[in-house]
N, C-alpha and C positions, 0 to 999 in steps of 0.2 A: 361620359368618360372625361377624365381630367385632360385638358389639352396639352399639358407639358409631357404627358406619358404616351402620346399618340405616335410621334415620330421617333424611331429608334436609331436611325442612321442611314447613310447612303449605301446603295448597292454599287460597288465599283467593279465594272467589267469593261471590256473594250467597246461593246455596243452602247452601254449607257454613257460612256465618255464621248462617243461620237454624237449621240443625240443631244447632249448638252450644248455643243457648239452650233449644230445646224438649226434646230427648230425649238430651242428652249424647252426640251423635254427632260425631266429628271426622274430617276428611279430611286425610290426610298423604301427602306424596310420599316414597316409599321407594326403596331400592336395587333394581336389577333382579334381583339374585340372592336377595333377601330372601323368606322364606317366612312363612306365617301364624304358625308357632311362633316364628320369630326376632322378628317384630314384637311379639308378645305378651310375650316374654321381655324385650325391650329396654324396652318401656313399663313393665313391672313393676320392673325393676332400676334404670333411669335416672330415671324420673319418679314411681315409687311409686303407680301407679294400678291398679285392678282392671278388666281388660278382659273383657267378656262375649262379644263378637262381633267377628270380623275378616273383612272382605270385601276382595278384591283385584281391581283392574281394571288392565288394560294399555291405555294410551292410545297409539294409533298416531301416527306422525309425519305431518307435512303436507309434501308435495312439490309444487313448482311446476315445470312443464315449459316450457321456452322454447328457441327456436332449433331446431336439427336434432338432436333427441333428447337435448339437455342438460337436466339437472335441477338444481334448487336446493332444499335442504332448509330449509324455513321454520320448522318446529318438530320437534324431536327426539322420538322415542318415549320414554315413561317409564312407570313403574308407580306407582299410587297405592293407598292402603289406606283403607278406610272402617271406623273402629273405633267400637264402642259401649261406653261405660263402664257399670259397675254403678251402681245408684241410690245406694248407700252410698259410692261412691268420690268422692274430691275431684276438682275440675275439673282439666283438663290444662293445665299452663303450660309451654310448650316452652322458655321462657327460663330456668327454674329447674331445672337438672340436679342430681340428688342426688349 
């Protein structure tokens, strides 16, 4: 997979913002085809950070049923990665691509 298309953006929630400050843990939205190896390589090459741990979670979509069996998709499914940086690594800045 092309490394520039692996990371789609950050997941901004209260929990993810708390984890950034405490233990250098970042939550990122990634491509559905991305693997742990792809994510680690993309972060190393594009942002020059050292990753110690990568965890992947698939978030299911949310569907609303109305009428006679008709459905409407309110939220599409996506994949997110929770990454932990090494203590010696610099902080992750997604706006500054190398």
